[in-house]
C-alpha positions as CSV (number, residue, x, y, z in Angstrom):
1,X,-0.1,0.0,0.3
2,X,1.8,3.4,-1.1
3,X,0.5,6.5,1.1
4,X,-0.7,8.3,-2.2
5,X,-3.8,5.8,-1.3
6,X,-4.4,7.3,1.8
7,X,-7.5,9.7,2.2
8,X,-6.5,13.1,3.3
9,X,-7.2,13.0,7.0
10,X,-5.3,9.8,7.2
11,X,-2.2,11.9,5.8
12,X,-2.4,14.8,8.1
13,X,-2.5,12.7,11.4
14,X,0.1,10.2,9.2
15,X,2.7,13.7,9.0
16,X,6.0,14.7,10.0
17,X,4.5,17.9,11.4
18,X,1.9,16.0,13.5
19,X,4.5,14.3,15.2
20,X,6.6,16.6,15.5
21,X,4.0,18.7,17.2
22,X,3.8,14.8,19.5
23,X,7.6,15.3,20.6
24,X,6.6,18.5,21.3
25,X,3.8,18.1,23.7
26,X,5.6,15.1,25.6
27,X,8.8,16.8,25.9
28,X,6.9,19.6,27.7
29,X,5.1,16.9,29.8
30,X,7.5,14.2,30.5
31,X,11.1,16.2,30.3
32,X,12.1,13.4,28.3
33,X,14.0,13.7,25.5
34,X,12.0,12.5,22.7
35,X,13.6,11.0,19.1
36,X,11.1,10.7,15.2
37,X,11.6,7.8,13.6
38,X,11.3,7.3,10.5
39,X,9.6,3.0,9.9
40,X,9.2,1.4,7.0
41,X,5.0,1.4,7.7
42,X,3.2,3.0,5.1
43,X,0.2,3.1,7.7
44,X,2.5,5.0,10.3
45,X,5.7,5.9,9.1
46,X,6.4,8.0,11.8
47,X,6.9,7.4,15.6
48,X,7.8,9.2,18.5
49,X,10.2,7.4,21.1
50,X,11.8,8.2,23.8
51,X,15.0,5.9,23.0
52,X,16.8,5.8,20.5
53,X,14.9,3.0,17.4
54,X,17.3,0.6,16.0
55,X,17.5,-1.2,12.2
56,X,15.5,-0.3,9.8
57,X,14.1,2.4,11.4
58,X,16.5,5.8,11.3
59,X,15.9,9.1,13.5
60,X,14.6,11.5,11.8
61,X,14.6,14.4,14.3
62,X,15.4,14.3,18.0
63,X,13.8,17.0,20.3
64,X,15.5,17.3,23.3
């Protein structure tokens, strides 16, 4: 499944910008650094993690 086939709402909810906003909120709430990670899952292309990712995921940003 390719991301372009997803609805506009899902593309918005799974965007890097949305993920960055969540990471900023988590950083403010927890005080812990947050990683924004790219995944191989087209339904969830980005995720926020408190821990460094393992292969095949890669770090896109660090919210410190």
